[in-house]
N, C-alpha and C positions, 0 to 999 in steps of 0.2 A: 174097209181099209182103203185109203186113198192111194192111188198109183202115182209113181213119180216118173215123169217123162223128161228126157233131155233132148232138146232140139239139136239138130246136127251141129250148129255153131257152138252150142254149149258143150257138146261132146268133144269138139275140137279144142275148146278152151281147156277142158279137163286133161286131154291127152298131151297137149303142149306143156301144160304146167307140170304134170307128173314127170315128163321127160326132162324138163329144166331142173326140177328138184333132184332127180336121179343123177344128173350130171354134176350137181353141186356136192352131193354125198350119197353114195349107194344106200338105198333103203329109205331115203327121205321122201321120195315120190310116193312110196307105199304108205308112209305115215300121213302124207297130205291126203291121199285118196281115202284112207281110213277115216280121217277127221271129216272129210267132205261127206262121205256116205252116212256117217253118224248124224251130221247136221241135216242131211236130206231126210233122214228118219224123223228128226224133230220137226222139220217143216211139215212132213206128211201128217204127223200127229196133231199139230196145232199151228196151222199156217197163219192164222190171224194174230198170233202173238208177235209176229215180226212187223216192223214198221213199213209203211208205204213209201215207195220211192217215186211213184207216179200214181195216178188214179187206179190203174189196174195192175200195177207191178209192186211187188214187195221185195225187200232186201234182207238178207240174213248173213251176217259176217261170220267167218271162221274165227276160232279163238287163237290158235297158235300161228296161223299164217295170215298175211295181209290181203286176204281175198274175200270177196263178197259174192253170194249167190243171189241172182235176180230171178224171180219166179212169178208166174201168174197162176191164179187159182181158176181152173177150168173143171168144175165138178164132172166126173169124180176123180180128177187128176190134178196134180201139181206139175206145171210145165216150167222147166228151167230154161230160161232164155239166154243166160250168160253166167259164167263163173270168171270173174275178172279181178285183177289186182286193184286194190283200193285207189291207187294213183292213176289208173287208166281214165281216159276221158269218158265221162258219162254218155257222150254221144254214141259210143260203141254199143251199149245195151239198148239205148233208145231207138237206134236204127233197126234193132231186131224185134221190136214189139209190133 
């Protein structure tokens, strides 16, 4: 089983986004985090199915929310470097790699 690790900046992305969605509608942050953790499970099962965003970084979009998970495969773990809105400047995740 591949472990999933969130770097501190990615954990911050998650917390900030959940709070924002909770402010929009109570319970929506929980829906977001549920979809995110489901996607993280899919990434852990089959990380190579997601396209490369850079030579060592892959990207996996959420379905219901306009967010993308950027991750690195570091056997035996998947390391999440960013969870960002699709319209955010790509320089944000690139600085974290």
